[in-house]
C-alpha positions as CSV (number, residue, x, y, z in Angstrom):
1,M,-19.5,93.9,-100.6
2,S,-21.1,94.6,-104.0
3,F,-19.9,97.3,-106.5
4,A,-23.0,99.5,-105.8
5,S,-22.5,99.4,-102.0
6,S,-18.8,100.1,-102.3
7,N,-19.5,103.0,-104.6
8,L,-22.1,104.3,-102.1
9,A,-19.6,104.0,-99.3
10,F,-17.0,105.8,-101.3
11,L,-19.5,108.6,-102.1
12,F,-20.4,108.8,-98.4
13,F,-16.7,109.0,-97.5
14,V,-16.1,111.8,-100.1
15,G,-19.2,113.7,-98.8
16,I,-18.0,113.4,-95.2
17,V,-14.4,114.5,-96.1
18,T,-15.8,117.4,-98.2
19,L,-18.0,118.6,-95.3
20,A,-15.1,118.2,-92.9
21,Y,-12.8,120.2,-95.2
22,I,-15.4,123.0,-95.7
23,A,-16.0,123.2,-91.9
24,T,-12.2,123.2,-91.2
25,R,-11.5,125.9,-93.9
26,K,-14.3,128.0,-92.5
27,L,-12.9,127.7,-89.0
28,F,-9.3,128.4,-90.0
29,S,-10.3,131.5,-92.2
30,H,-12.6,133.0,-89.5
31,D,-11.8,136.6,-88.7
32,P,-11.6,137.0,-84.9
33,R,-13.3,140.5,-85.1
34,E,-16.4,138.9,-86.5
35,P,-19.1,137.2,-84.3
36,P,-17.7,133.8,-83.2
37,L,-18.8,130.6,-85.0
38,A,-19.2,129.0,-81.6
39,P,-19.1,130.2,-78.0
40,Q,-15.5,130.7,-77.1
41,S,-13.4,132.1,-74.3
42,I,-9.8,133.2,-74.1
43,P,-7.6,131.9,-71.4
44,I,-5.7,134.7,-69.7
45,I,-2.9,133.2,-67.7
46,G,-2.2,134.8,-64.3
47,H,0.0,133.8,-61.5
48,L,-1.4,133.7,-57.9
49,I,1.2,133.4,-55.2
50,G,-0.1,132.2,-51.8
51,L,0.9,134.7,-49.2
52,S,-0.5,132.5,-46.5
53,R,-2.1,129.1,-46.3
54,S,-5.5,129.5,-47.9
55,K,-8.3,127.8,-49.7
56,F,-8.7,128.6,-53.5
57,N,-11.6,126.9,-55.4
58,Y,-11.9,124.1,-52.9
59,Y,-8.1,123.5,-53.0
60,M,-5.7,124.2,-50.2
61,V,-2.9,126.5,-51.4
62,Q,0.2,126.4,-49.2
63,K,2.3,129.6,-48.5
64,Q,4.6,130.7,-51.4
65,Y,3.0,128.2,-53.9
66,K,2.3,129.4,-57.4
67,V,-1.0,128.8,-59.0
68,L,-1.9,129.3,-62.7
69,A,-5.3,130.9,-63.1
70,F,-7.4,130.7,-66.2
71,P,-10.4,133.0,-65.9
72,P,-12.5,132.9,-69.0
73,I,-13.1,136.2,-70.8
74,E,-15.6,136.3,-73.7
75,A,-13.8,137.1,-77.0
76,K,-16.6,139.4,-78.1
77,F,-16.0,141.6,-75.1
78,A,-12.2,141.5,-75.3
79,S,-12.3,142.5,-79.0
80,K,-14.5,145.5,-78.5
81,D,-13.0,147.0,-75.3
82,A,-12.1,150.7,-75.9
83,S,-9.5,150.6,-73.1
84,L,-7.6,148.0,-75.1
85,W,-8.1,149.1,-78.7
86,G,-8.6,152.8,-78.4
87,F,-11.6,155.1,-79.0
88,N,-12.2,153.9,-82.6
89,V,-12.7,150.3,-81.6
90,A,-16.0,150.0,-83.6
91,E,-14.3,151.1,-86.9
92,F,-12.7,148.7,-89.3
93,N,-9.0,149.7,-89.2
94,P,-6.6,147.1,-90.5
95,Y,-3.7,149.5,-90.3
96,R,-3.8,149.4,-86.4
97,F,-1.8,146.1,-86.5
98,L,1.0,147.4,-88.7
99,P,4.4,148.0,-87.1
100,E,4.3,151.7,-88.0
101,E,1.2,152.1,-85.8
102,K,2.8,150.6,-82.8
103,Q,3.2,154.0,-81.0
104,N,-0.6,154.6,-81.4
105,R,-1.6,151.4,-79.7
106,L,-2.7,151.5,-76.1
107,R,-1.2,148.1,-75.4
108,D,1.1,146.1,-77.6
109,V,-0.5,142.7,-77.1
110,C,-4.0,143.1,-75.9
111,F,-5.8,140.4,-77.8
112,R,-4.1,137.2,-79.0
113,A,-6.6,134.7,-80.2
114,F,-5.5,131.1,-79.9
115,G,-4.6,129.9,-83.4
116,G,-4.1,133.3,-85.0
117,G,-1.2,135.5,-85.8
118,K,2.1,134.6,-84.1
119,T,0.4,131.9,-82.1
120,L,-0.8,130.0,-85.2
121,C,-0.3,126.3,-84.5
122,P,2.5,124.9,-86.6
123,G,0.9,121.4,-86.4
124,R,-2.6,122.4,-87.6
125,H,-2.2,120.8,-91.1
126,F,-0.9,117.6,-89.4
127,A,-3.8,117.5,-87.0
128,T,-6.3,118.1,-89.8
129,N,-4.9,115.3,-91.9
130,E,-4.9,113.0,-88.8
131,I,-8.6,113.7,-88.2
132,L,-9.4,113.1,-91.8
133,A,-7.5,109.8,-91.8
134,V,-9.4,108.6,-88.7
135,V,-12.7,109.5,-90.3
136,A,-11.6,107.7,-93.5
137,V,-10.7,104.6,-91.6
138,F,-14.1,104.7,-89.7
139,V,-16.1,105.2,-92.9
140,S,-14.1,102.5,-94.8
141,R,-15.0,100.0,-92.1
142,L,-18.8,100.7,-92.4
143,E,-20.9,98.1,-94.2
């Protein structure tokens, strides 16, 4: 490999890492009240207990079996529902999340986006570094 081609590969690698870093930072700093960067849904976990033997989504559910259900709900609808957030759902009100405003909330936990707030993934930095390392290995093997 010549010096020019190794320099070009290095610049290509730096460009890919920079683009990946910008995209990752944009994704991590995205406000869930803004329009989504990509179509998304929030899994709402519910338990279904079979009262009798029945068929559920092409599967046979025995009596007294528990089933976890994940019906998708669009985030844009869940974040603008007045029955969850109150009558002033369209207003920007950052104070609604403070502990002092807890008594004014209709529901305590009505919207918990995956990867935000208390549910923020503790391994997100590790995962980001792992992805960048894999990309670095792939790019370094290119000729």
